[in-house]
C-alpha positions in Angstrom: 16.2 3.7 26.9 12.8 4.7 25.2 14.0 8.3 24.5 17.7 7.1 23.3 15.6 5.0 20.6 13.4 7.7 19.4 14.2 9.1 15.9 13.2 12.8 17.2 10.8 13.4 14.5 8.4 16.5 15.5 6.0 15.4 12.9 6.0 11.7 13.9 7.1 11.6 17.6 6.1 7.9 17.7 8.9 7.0 15.5 11.6 4.8 16.8 14.5 2.4 16.4 14.1 -1.2 17.6 17.7 -1.3 17.9 19.3 -1.8 21.5 16.4 -4.1 22.9 17.7 -7.3 24.5 16.5 -10.9 23.9 16.1 -13.7 26.4 19.3 -15.0 25.4 21.0 -12.0 25.8 21.5 -10.7 22.2 20.6 -7.3 21.2 18.6 -5.8 18.1 21.2 -4.3 15.9 20.7 -0.4 15.9 20.0 1.4 12.8 18.4 -1.4 10.8 14.6 -1.6 11.5 12.0 1.3 12.6 8.4 1.6 13.6 6.5 4.8 13.2 3.3 6.4 12.4 2.2 7.8 9.1 4.7 10.3 8.0 2.5 13.0 6.3 3.2 15.7 8.7 7.1 15.8 9.0 8.9 19.0 8.7 11.8 19.4 6.3 13.9 18.8 9.2 12.3 15.3 9.7 12.9 14.4 6.2 16.6 15.1 6.6 16.6 13.1 9.8 14.9 10.2 7.8 17.6 10.7 5.0 20.3 10.1 7.2 19.0 6.7 8.4 19.5 5.5 4.6 16.4 3.5 4.4 16.3 0.9 1.6 12.7 -0.1 2.3 9.5 1.4 3.7 6.3 -0.9 4.7 3.0 0.9 4.5 0.4 -1.1 6.3 -2.3 1.1 5.7 -5.5 0.6 3.3 -5.6 2.7 0.2 -8.8 4.3 1.8 -6.6 5.7 4.5 -3.6 6.6 2.3 -6.1 8.7 0.2 -7.7 10.6 3.1 -4.3 11.4 4.7 -1.4 13.8 4.0 1.0 11.9 1.6 4.1 10.4 3.4 7.0 12.9 3.0 10.2 10.5 2.4 13.7 11.4 1.3 14.8 9.9 -1.8 15.8 6.0 -1.5 13.3 3.7 -0.1 11.1 1.1 -2.1 7.9 1.6 -0.9 5.6 -1.6 -0.4 2.0 -1.5 0.5 0.9 -4.3 2.6 -2.7 -3.4 3.8 -3.9 -4.8 6.9 -7.4 -3.5 7.0 -10.8 -5.1 6.3 -13.3 -2.4 4.9 -16.2 -4.6 5.5 -15.4 -5.1 9.0 -17.8 -3.3 11.1 -14.9 -2.9 13.9 -12.7 -1.1 11.7 -15.3 1.1 10.1 -16.6 1.9 13.8 -13.1 2.9 14.7 -12.8 5.3 11.8 -16.1 6.7 12.6 -15.1 7.5 16.2 -12.0 9.3 15.2 -13.8 11.2 12.6 -16.5 12.0 15.0 -19.2 10.6 12.9 -22.6 9.6 14.2 -22.3 6.1 15.7 -26.1 5.1 15.5 -25.4 2.2 12.9 -22.8 1.1 15.5 -25.3 0.6 18.4 -24.0 -2.9 19.5 -20.2 -2.0 19.4 -21.2 1.0 21.3 -23.0 -0.9 23.9 -19.8 -3.2 24.1 -17.3 -0.1 24.4 -14.6 1.2 22.6 -12.2 -1.1 24.2 -14.2 -4.2 23.3 -13.9 -2.9 19.6 -10.0 -2.8 19.6 -9.6 -6.1 21.4 -11.7 -7.5 18.5 -8.9 -6.0 16.1 -6.6 -7.7 17.7 -8.1 -11.2 17.6 -8.6 -10.2 14.1 -4.8 -9.5 13.6 -4.5 -13.2 14.4 -7.2 -15.0 13.1 -8.2 -13.2 9.8 -6.4 -15.2 6.7 -5.8 -12.0 5.1 -4.1 -10.5 8.3 -1.8 -13.6 8.6 -0.7 -13.2 5.0 0.1 -9.6 5.4 1.8 -10.0 8.7 3.6 -12.8 7.3 4.5 -10.9 4.0 5.8 -7.8 6.3 8.5 -10.1 8.6 9.6 -11.9 5.0 10.4 -8.2 3.7 12.2 -7.1 7.1 14.2 -10.4 6.9 15.1 -9.6 2.9 15.7 -6.1 3.2 19.1 -4.9 1.6 19.4 -2.0 4.3 17.7 -0.3 6.9 13.7 -0.7 6.8 10.8 1.5 8.3 7.3 0.2 8.5 4.3 2.0 9.5 0.2 2.3 9.8 -1.5 5.3 10.7 -0.9 6.1 14.2 2.1 3.5 14.6 0.3 1.5 17.5 -2.0 -1.2 16.6 -1.0 -2.9 13.4 2.4 -1.2 13.7 2.4 -2.4 17.5 1.4 -6.2 16.7 3.9 -6.4 13.9 6.5 -5.3 16.3 5.5 -7.6 19.0 5.7 -10.4 16.7 8.9 -9.4 15.2 10.6 -9.0 18.5 9.1 -12.4 19.7 10.6 -14.0 16.7 14.0 -12.5 17.7 13.6 -14.0 21.2 12.5 -11.0 23.2 10.5 -12.0 26.3 7.0 -10.8 27.2 7.9 -7.7 29.3 10.3 -6.3 26.6 7.8 -6.4 24.1 4.9 -4.9 26.3 7.4 -2.2 27.4 8.0 -1.0 23.7 4.5 -1.2 22.9 3.4 1.2 25.7 6.0 3.5 25.3 3.9 4.8 22.3 1.6 6.3 25.5 4.7 8.2 26.5 6.2 9.4 23.3 3.1 10.1 21.8 1.1 11.3 24.7 1.0 15.2 24.1 -0.3 14.5 20.5 -2.7 12.1 21.7 -4.2 14.3 24.3 -4.1 17.3 21.5 -6.2 14.8 19.2 -8.8 14.2 22.0 -9.1 17.8 22.6 -9.6 18.5 19.1 -12.2 16.1 18.4 -14.0 16.7 21.5 -14.2 20.6 20.8 -15.0 20.3 17.0 -17.0 17.1 16.9 -18.3 16.7 20.4 -16.5 13.1 20.5 -16.3 12.0 24.2 -12.9 11.5 25.8 -13.7 8.1 27.0 -14.5 6.9 23.6 -11.3 8.1 22.2 -8.8 6.9 24.7 -9.1 3.4 23.9 -8.6 4.1 20.3 -5.5 6.1 20.9 -3.9 4.4 23.5 -1.6 1.4 23.6 -3.1 -0.9 26.4 -1.3 -4.0 27.4 -4.5 -5.7 27.5 -4.7 -5.4 23.6 -1.6 -7.4 23.3 -2.8 -9.9 25.6 -5.9 -10.6 23.6 -3.9 -11.1 20.6 -1.1 -13.2 22.2 -4.1 -15.0 23.9 -5.7 -15.9 20.4 -2.3 -17.2 19.4 -2.0 -19.6 22.5 -5.3 -20.8 21.3 -5.1 -21.4 17.7 -1.3 -22.2 17.5 -0.3 -23.2 20.8 2.2 -20.2 21.2 4.2 -18.0 19.2 6.3 -20.7 17.2 3.2 -22.2 15.8 1.8 -18.9 15.0 5.2 -17.8 13.1 5.2 -21.3 11.2 1.7 -22.5 10.5 -0.2 -19.0 10.8 2.4 -16.7 9.1 4.0 -19.7 7.1 7.5 -18.5 7.9 10.0 -21.5 7.6 13.2 -22.0 9.9 15.3 -20.5 6.8 13.4 -17.4 6.9 13.2 -17.2 10.7 17.2 -18.0 10.7 17.6 -15.2 8.2 15.5 -12.7 10.4 17.7 -13.4 13.4 20.9 -13.3 11.6 20.0 -9.8 10.1 18.8 -8.0 13.0 20.7 -9.6 16.0 24.2 -9.3 17.5 26.0 -12.5 17.4 
């Protein structure tokens, strides 16, 4: 199923269609309407042509301006309206720590986080997704955009794993997918992006001496990360319904519009 949903982009192997996933009541996410991806700055000309054939009307970029500035610009076909919905806190030490790990920078100023370990830092980010007002506003905005899009929509962050992964988890949950379906799609990143992740680890280890054990938790999609976010949802909101309504501010009409647009009848 995973390979069938892949967009086949050599410059963004972790880009895929959510269409074909099945909800608990037996309905199916419509193919060709909503896509998840990493940043699109490394696409080939052929990849851009493939994207063009999707007929995208909307693209949601979840990166902060500082990330966009240091990355190759997205390569996009003409057509999609781009909305920037940054889900990032430049003042949050965990975000800057993860960036420092990826850039191979000195970690002296992050001594406490290094002791806790990189997995602990990623778990803290997933809690932040659920608990921080700025994050809740952004995820709510993204879901409203998905519900209101006039045609096919693609969303992405940098690696297409954490922010994109949690948005996908919440979207699939809102559509009625069970946890197993949500986790299966989440960890598919490790399969489809595995060679690229291995290459990144080798590169950073060779060029900057970043230990692989520090890098893997940053690059991998671990079920424990989703568990952390869903645990925070349970603690704070009593479940996904409460999180969607009270945390993200979505009302019945907006949730119904989301399901009507994306699910088979």
